[in-house]
C-alpha positions in Angstrom: 168.5 230.5 199.9 165.3 231.3 198.3 165.1 233.4 195.1 164.1 236.9 195.8 160.9 238.2 194.1 159.7 241.8 193.7 157.2 242.6 196.4 154.3 245.0 195.7 153.3 247.3 192.9 154.8 250.8 192.5 152.6 253.9 192.4 154.7 256.7 191.1 153.8 260.4 190.6 155.6 263.7 189.9 153.7 267.0 189.7 156.4 269.4 188.7 158.7 267.0 186.7 162.3 266.5 187.7 164.9 268.7 186.0 167.8 267.4 184.0 170.3 269.4 186.1 171.1 266.8 188.8 173.3 263.9 187.8 171.8 260.5 187.2 171.8 258.5 190.4 172.5 261.6 192.6 169.2 260.9 194.5 170.1 257.3 195.2 167.5 254.6 195.6 165.0 254.4 198.5 166.3 252.4 201.5 164.1 249.8 203.2 162.9 252.4 205.7 162.1 255.0 203.0 165.0 257.5 203.1 166.9 258.2 199.9 170.3 256.5 199.8 171.3 252.9 199.4 169.2 249.8 200.0 170.1 249.6 203.7 171.2 253.1 204.8 170.3 256.7 204.1 172.7 259.1 202.3 172.7 262.9 202.7 170.9 263.2 199.4 167.3 264.3 198.8 165.1 261.8 196.9 164.6 262.3 193.2 166.4 264.6 190.8 164.5 267.9 191.3 166.2 271.2 191.6 165.3 274.9 192.1 161.6 275.2 192.9 160.7 271.7 191.7 159.6 268.7 193.7 159.0 265.1 192.8 157.8 261.8 194.2 159.5 258.4 194.1 158.2 255.0 195.1 160.0 251.7 195.7 159.3 248.1 196.5 161.9 245.6 197.8 162.3 242.2 199.3 165.0 240.2 201.0 164.7 236.5 201.7 167.2 234.6 203.9 165.3 231.3 204.1 164.3 231.6 207.7 163.0 235.2 207.3 161.9 237.5 204.6 161.7 241.3 204.8 159.3 243.2 202.5 159.2 246.9 202.1 157.2 249.5 200.2 158.1 253.1 200.4 157.3 256.5 198.9 159.4 259.7 199.2 158.8 263.3 198.3 161.8 265.5 197.5 161.3 269.3 197.4 163.9 271.8 195.9 166.7 269.4 196.6 166.4 270.6 200.2 163.6 268.7 202.0 162.6 265.0 201.9 159.4 263.4 203.4 159.0 259.7 203.3 156.8 256.8 204.4 157.6 253.1 204.5 155.7 250.0 205.4 158.0 247.1 206.5 156.9 243.5 207.0 158.9 240.7 208.5 158.1 237.0 207.8 159.1 234.7 210.6 159.0 231.3 208.9 162.2 230.1 210.8 160.7 230.8 214.2 157.2 229.6 213.3 158.5 226.2 212.1 160.4 225.8 215.4 157.3 226.7 217.4 158.9 229.8 218.9 156.5 232.4 217.5 152.9 232.7 216.4 152.2 232.2 212.6 152.0 236.0 212.0 154.0 238.6 210.1 155.5 241.6 212.0 154.7 244.9 210.4 156.0 248.4 211.1 155.5 251.9 209.7 158.3 254.5 209.3 157.5 258.2 208.7 160.7 260.1 207.9 161.9 263.7 207.2 165.3 264.8 206.0 166.7 268.3 205.6 169.9 269.2 203.7 171.9 271.3 206.0 174.9 272.4 203.9 177.2 271.5 201.1 176.7 270.0 197.6 177.1 266.4 196.7 179.2 267.1 193.6 180.3 270.8 193.2 181.9 271.6 196.6 185.0 270.1 198.2 183.1 269.5 201.5 180.6 266.8 201.7 176.8 267.4 201.6 175.3 267.2 205.1 171.8 266.3 206.0 169.9 265.6 209.2 167.0 263.1 209.4 164.4 261.9 211.7 162.3 258.7 211.5 159.3 258.0 213.6 158.7 254.2 213.8 155.7 252.3 215.1 155.2 248.6 215.3 151.7 247.5 214.1 151.9 244.4 216.3 152.3 245.7 219.9 151.3 242.5 221.5 153.7 240.4 219.5 156.7 242.6 220.0 156.0 242.3 223.7 156.6 238.6 223.3 160.0 239.4 221.9 160.9 241.3 225.1 160.6 244.8 223.6 159.8 247.7 226.1 157.8 249.8 223.7 156.0 249.6 220.3 157.2 252.9 219.0 160.3 255.1 218.9 162.2 257.8 217.0 165.5 257.6 215.1 167.7 260.7 214.5 170.6 260.6 212.1 173.3 262.9 210.7 174.6 261.9 207.3 177.6 263.2 205.2 177.9 262.2 201.5 180.3 263.1 198.7 180.5 262.2 195.0 183.8 262.5 193.1 183.5 262.8 189.3 187.0 261.2 188.9 187.1 258.8 191.9 188.3 255.2 192.1 189.8 254.2 188.8 188.8 257.5 187.3 185.1 256.7 187.7 182.4 258.5 189.5 182.6 257.4 193.2 180.2 258.1 196.1 181.0 257.7 199.8 178.6 258.2 202.6 178.7 258.0 206.4 175.9 258.4 208.9 175.6 258.5 212.7 172.3 257.3 214.1 170.6 257.6 217.5 168.0 254.8 217.7 165.7 253.0 220.0 164.7 250.3 217.5 165.2 246.5 217.5 165.6 245.2 214.0 164.3 248.5 212.4 161.4 248.5 214.9 160.0 245.2 213.6 160.9 243.7 217.0 159.9 246.7 219.0 161.9 249.4 220.8 164.0 250.1 223.8 163.5 252.9 226.3 167.1 253.9 226.1 169.0 255.1 223.0 172.0 253.6 221.2 174.5 255.3 218.8 175.2 253.3 215.6 177.4 254.0 212.5 176.4 253.4 208.9 178.2 253.8 205.6 178.2 253.2 201.9 180.8 253.2 199.1 179.6 253.0 195.4 181.4 253.2 192.1 179.8 253.9 188.7 181.3 251.1 186.5 179.3 252.6 183.6 177.1 255.7 183.5 174.1 253.4 184.0 175.6 250.7 186.3 176.6 251.1 189.9 178.5 248.7 192.1 178.5 249.3 195.9 178.7 248.0 199.4 176.9 249.1 202.6 177.3 248.6 206.3 174.6 249.3 209.0 175.5 249.1 212.6 172.8 247.7 214.9 172.2 248.4 218.7 172.1 244.8 220.0 170.0 245.5 223.1 167.2 243.0 222.6 167.3 240.6 225.6 166.3 237.3 224.1 168.6 237.3 221.0 171.6 239.1 219.6 171.2 241.7 216.9 174.1 241.7 214.5 175.2 244.5 212.2 174.0 244.3 208.6 176.1 244.5 205.4 175.4 244.1 201.7 177.0 244.1 198.2 174.8 245.4 195.4 174.6 246.2 191.7 172.2 248.9 190.5 171.0 249.5 187.0 169.9 253.1 186.3 168.6 253.2 182.8 167.2 256.7 183.3 166.0 259.1 186.1 162.7 257.4 186.4 163.6 253.7 187.0 166.4 252.3 189.2 166.7 248.6 189.8 169.1 247.2 192.5 170.1 243.6 193.1 172.3 242.4 195.9 173.4 240.0 198.5 172.9 240.9 202.2 174.3 239.5 205.4 172.0 240.1 208.4 173.9 238.0 210.9 171.8 236.7 213.7 168.1 237.6 213.7 165.7 236.4 216.4 168.2 233.9 217.7 168.8 232.3 214.3 172.4 232.7 213.0 173.7 233.1 209.5 170.8 235.0 208.0 172.1 235.8 204.4 170.2 236.1 201.2 169.5 237.9 197.9 167.5 241.0 197.7 165.8 243.0 194.9 164.6 246.6 194.9 162.8 248.6 192.3 162.4 252.4 192.5 160.3 254.4 190.1 159.3 258.0 189.4 156.9 259.3 186.8 158.3 261.8 184.3 
């Protein structure tokens, strides 16, 4: 597997300044498609650490390389009053494995994701019930002609998901522990990078993370995939990650992901790196 390098530069801004009230890490990192949570899946949290009447902006860049493919992502998210989240992500898929085999043009596949998330009820830490949030992500392929070659029926679609997340102060081994579960309705093939289906699929996503130290987080994630693309199977995704959270402005995550079969090439596994930042 190739070594994973950081993709892109971060542009971070915050107009009102995040308060010190929310726990470090309670806003998660930014996932590959922009929503706050883990690297692969959204949590029911709102991006950043703002509370009350405050709002803040976070940005992230990440890359995963399996050898045959690489996925690059740059994202920005706005969190308002720990209630509303707005996000944008640009995804880019490199197809070296297919290009070398003469099965696809020598081009990258790009997609945009515009997201919104609303905290419905509950509190991540201070209530017994989990925090609940509903989210929507409008996705559009920037390469309509190429995704048509992959057998996709459309170049745009909408995901809707319901997430429940809970953080226990004294969880596994007496350490802070976060668990999250999400149910998603999607039309996308491979996050929309390979286009969309006219029918919808329900998929399940989840995360479990433990704070080994106040500034170090160990976790694993699972993301179910619809597997409706005609020319190739689409396997579920999973990863194991370590995140370093030196403060509320900088979060760095490093992990190993298993993407299964992508575009007809099996065994797509590799390292990934993600950096999230927010200006104080």
